[in-house]
N, C-alpha and C positions, 0 to 999 in steps of 0.2 A: 517468618524469618522473612528479608528484604534482601539478604542477598545470601550466594549456597555456602555452605561449608563441608563438614567432614560427616555432617548429621542429615542436614536437607541438600538433598540435589537439584541442578537448577530447574527442573520443570516443576518441584515442588516451591522455589521459594518465588516470592513477588515478583522480581525480577525475569524470573523465565515465565511466570505467568501473564505479565501483559500483555505480549502477542494475543493470548484468548479475546481481550478488550478491543485490543486495535483492531481485530478483522473484523466484530463486527461494525464498525465504522464506510463510509465516511458521513454515513446522512445520520442527523441528531438522533439521538435515541433517551428516554425518560430515561434516570436512573433505576427503577423500580425493575421495570422494562430489560433493560441490562441485565441484572442481577439474575432473574427469573431466567434468558438467554444462555448464561455461562457458568450460573452455578454448578452445573455437573462437576467444572475444572475447579473447584474450589474447596479449601474443606469445612470453611464457612464463611460466612459475613467481613467477619475482622480480616480474614486474609482477603478478600472481595477489595475493602475497603481499602487496606494496604495499599492493595495494586491499583485505585484508582487513586488517594495522593500522588503514590511514584508518579503516574504520570502527568498529574496536575503540575504538581514540581518542576520537570522536568518539560513540563511547555507544550504536550502532547496532544492534549483535552482540556476543556474548558468548558465551567459547568454553571449553566443559566439560573441563578438560585430563583427564580420566579415562576418557570416553566419545570424545574426539575428535572432540565435535559443534560446530556453531555453530546458536547458538540468538539467535535475532533476537530483540531489545530491541522491546516494543511505545511 
C-alpha cells in the first residue's frame, strides 16, 4: 500500500518506508546495491519498487538509466 489505512500502518506503507531509502543518500548508489542495503525493511521487492517510484514522482531521486544509479536530488 502506498498510504496507511486501518489495516496498513504508516510504518508498513510505502509512504512510511521511503525514509529508509532517503537515509542512504546523498551519495549515488546502484539500484541493486540500494535494495540489498534496505531489503530487511521491505516485505518484498514490489514494496521497494513502489517506494522508489514514489520518491521519483515526488522529485526526491533520479535514476540514471545508463549506470543504474539512484541519484538523490538535493
